[in-house]
Structure formats: C-alpha cells, structure tokens
C-alpha positions, -999 to +999 in steps of 0.1 A: +390+739+139+412+723+112+443+707+121+465+732+103+447+759+123+451+740+153+489+738+147+491+776+139+474+784+172+496+761+192+528+776+177+513+811+183+507+802+220+543+791+223+556+824+211+589+809+199+607+776+195+638+758+182+628+731+157+646+698+155+651+698+117+665+671+093+650+680+060+626+650+062+588+651+057+576+660+092+604+684+103+605+703+071+568+709+073+571+719+110+599+742+104+582+758+075+550+763+094+568+776+125+587+802+104+554+813+086+538+817+120+566+828+143+592+844+119+624+852+137+610+836+168+617+803+152+649+786+143+654+753+127+683+732+141+701+705+121+722+680+138+752+669+117+771+637+125+786+608+107+752+592+107+739+619+083+745+615+047+761+643+030+735+644+002+708+647+029+728+675+047+730+694+014+693+689+005+681+700+040+703+731+039+690+740+003+655+735+014+659+759+042+674+786+019+647+780-007+619+787+017+636+813+038+636+800+073+667+804+095+687+773+102+717+765+125+737+735+119+752+719+151+778+693+155+762+666+179+784+644+202+767+608+201+798+594+185+817+603+219+792+582+237+802+546+243+766+538+249+757+548+214+786+533+197+780+497+211+747+499+193+721+485+217+684+483+208+679+517+224+707+534+204+684+561+192+679+572+228+715+582+230+713+600+196+682+619+205+695+628+239+728+643+223+705+663+199+682+677+226+710+684+249+727+705+224+694+723+215+686+730+251+719+748+256+712+767+222+677+776+234+692+792+266+718+810+248+694+825+223+664+828+245+638+804+229+612+792+252+604+758+236+621+729+218+598+711+193+605+679+170+585+664+142+570+633+157+533+629+143+502+610+153+512+579+133+543+573+155+522+568+186+522+529+183+559+524+175+587+515+200+606+546+200+635+552+226+640+587+213+606+596+228+621+590+262+648+615+255+622+641+242+604+637+275+636+641+296+642+675+279+605+684+279+605+686+240+571+692+225+557+674+195+531+698+180+521+676+151+514+646+174+497+668+199+470+679+174+467+644+159+482+652+125+490+620+105+519+615+080+494+614+051+481+648+062+515+663+066+523+652+031+491+667+017+498+699+035+533+700+023+522+696-013+498+725-009+526+746+005+550+736-024+574+718-003+595+691-023+594+669+008+558+661+000+567+630-019+602+624-002+607+587+009+616+582+045+653+583+053+666+564+083+700+575+096+729+555+084+735+539+119+702+519+113+721+499+087+742+483+114+727+453+132+721+459+170+752+446+190+777+454+162+796+484+169+788+516+150+818+534+135+822+564+111+842+540+086+813+516+085+789+544+079+809+559+052+810+525+034+771+522+036+767+558+025+789+553-007+773+519-015+738+533-014+749+565-032+762+541-061+731+522-061+709+552-064+731+564-092+724+531-109+687+540-107+674+521-077+650+540-057+640+521-026+673+508-014+692+500+018+726+484+023+728+465+055+763+462+069+773+429+087+806+420+101+817+385+091+847+365+101+862+368+067+853+406+063+823+430+060+792+417+040+768+441+022+733+429+023+713+448-002+676+454+001+655+469-029+620+476-034+598+447-049+591+466-080+628+469-088+637+433-085+635+425-122+665+449-128+686+424-109+683+401-137+706+421-157+739+403-154+760+434-163+743+455-138+749+428-111+786+427-119+788+466-116+773+465-083+794+437-070+827+454-083+817+487-070+808+476-034+840+453-033+860+485-042+845+501-012+858+473+010+830+447+011+842+411+011+808+397+001+777+414-016+743+398-013+707+405-024+681+401+003+652+381-016+627+395+011+630+430-006+629+464+012+594+469+024+582+502+037+561+493+068+531+514+079+553+543+085+575+537+056+605+522+074+621+488+072+620+477+107+614+486+144+649+498+148+647+517+116+613+532+125+631+548+155+660+560+133+639+577+108+650+613+102+615+630+102 
C-alpha cells in the first residue's frame, strides 16, 4: 500500500481529529488530507502568540480558506509561563505543552477523539523536546507513523496544488533568542520587523538573531550563501543598518558563516525543534 493510501486509511480509522496547524509544509498537508478524508470530522487548530509572525498567521488563514478546511485560531498561554520565558534549551516543550493542553480542552468540548500533529519520518533523529509534550497528551503523528518523509510530503503537496510544497521552513520567532536570554514580546517584535525589512529588500533565506549586549541589543543577520554577493552593495548595507537601528538595535552584524539549512532545513538543533511544521 502506498504511503498516501496508508495515511488515508489511518485517518479513516481515527474517525475524527484536531490537527495542530501552522500553515507550514507538514501541517498544511496533514490538515488538507484530514479534511479530504474526514470532512467535518476534522478541524485545523492554529495557535496564535507573540512567537508567530503576523505574515505567517495571515498566510495560514488564507490557505485554509482557499482549500476549504475548517480552522479555529486559538490564543495559547506559553507567555504566561516563566519556564518558557527564561528560554531554557527545552523551551519548545513548554510551547507545545501549552498548545496541546488547549487542543485537549477543545477536543473535549467539540467531541473530537484524537489530536494529531505534523511530525514526519525525518524528524526521528532530532532532539525535540516538543515530542515529550506530544506523548504527555497522547498526540498522534500520522505522517511519522507511516514513515512519510519531508521530500514525500512536498511531492504530494505539489500534486494536491498546495502552495506550501515549495515553502521554506519557518521556525518560531523565539528561536532567534539564544537559550538563557529571556524571551519577550518586544524582542520578538523587533526580530519580526527586522526580518520583514530584509525580505522586502529581496533576501530569501534570512534570520535575524537577537543578542542582548551591555551597550544594547545586537542584530546578527544570517543570510543564504548564494545571497552574500548582495552584501557588497554599500547602499544596501547602509539601508539595512539604518532600518534595524531605527527598530532599536544598537549594533548590526553579518554572520560570515551564513544561514545554512540543515538536513531538515533548519539552522540549529534549537531551531529544528522550533520549526513550525
């Protein structure tokens, strides 16, 4: 049996589910497929918080509307949790715990028998604290369960006409803050606006890492290796520095190591866990 058929059979067997949805590659494909197989017995759930860029929220809602699957946007409470705000290496556990706790309540209210999320077969070797939260709430990972890889999900998404087929991975904004430095909505807003400006300048693979320094905040920009030549443009460099300083950054630097997508298209172990799949 082909993997898609296996996924369809697994969803039919469940009979109904809430899908943790972000508008990313994996969760969009899972939400779309669950709707196609289960209809009204599936519901996509999008967690909104300061760690979600407004552009990503808008795109995720638009995609659900375009493909006709039901969506409920919920406000999650990880920013009320001091364990999350202190930004330990397992920060993602507290984020996913807040998400699944909210989904569990919603499932009970709306009588959905299962919670599912978009972990895939490629994620098995990663350090992923969020998986522990999923286990605590018995959240199923259908894509992983049938052995479906990221490449297969992208290929099937393209066949379905999903625009996420070629979408780059997007880690949550909190992943831009080094572990041990406090996460705050104000910092995440700075990062969001800085990355938005850089994308408007035409950069594609870009991250702005936020570092608290004695003299003020430092923005460490990572861009893809193929885009480095653009940094030779003195006028563009001045525009970037001026724009980021206007956002409150005291210093603006370029990381010469460049932004590299790892095997699962993320920048680091911490970012792999924070990926919005």
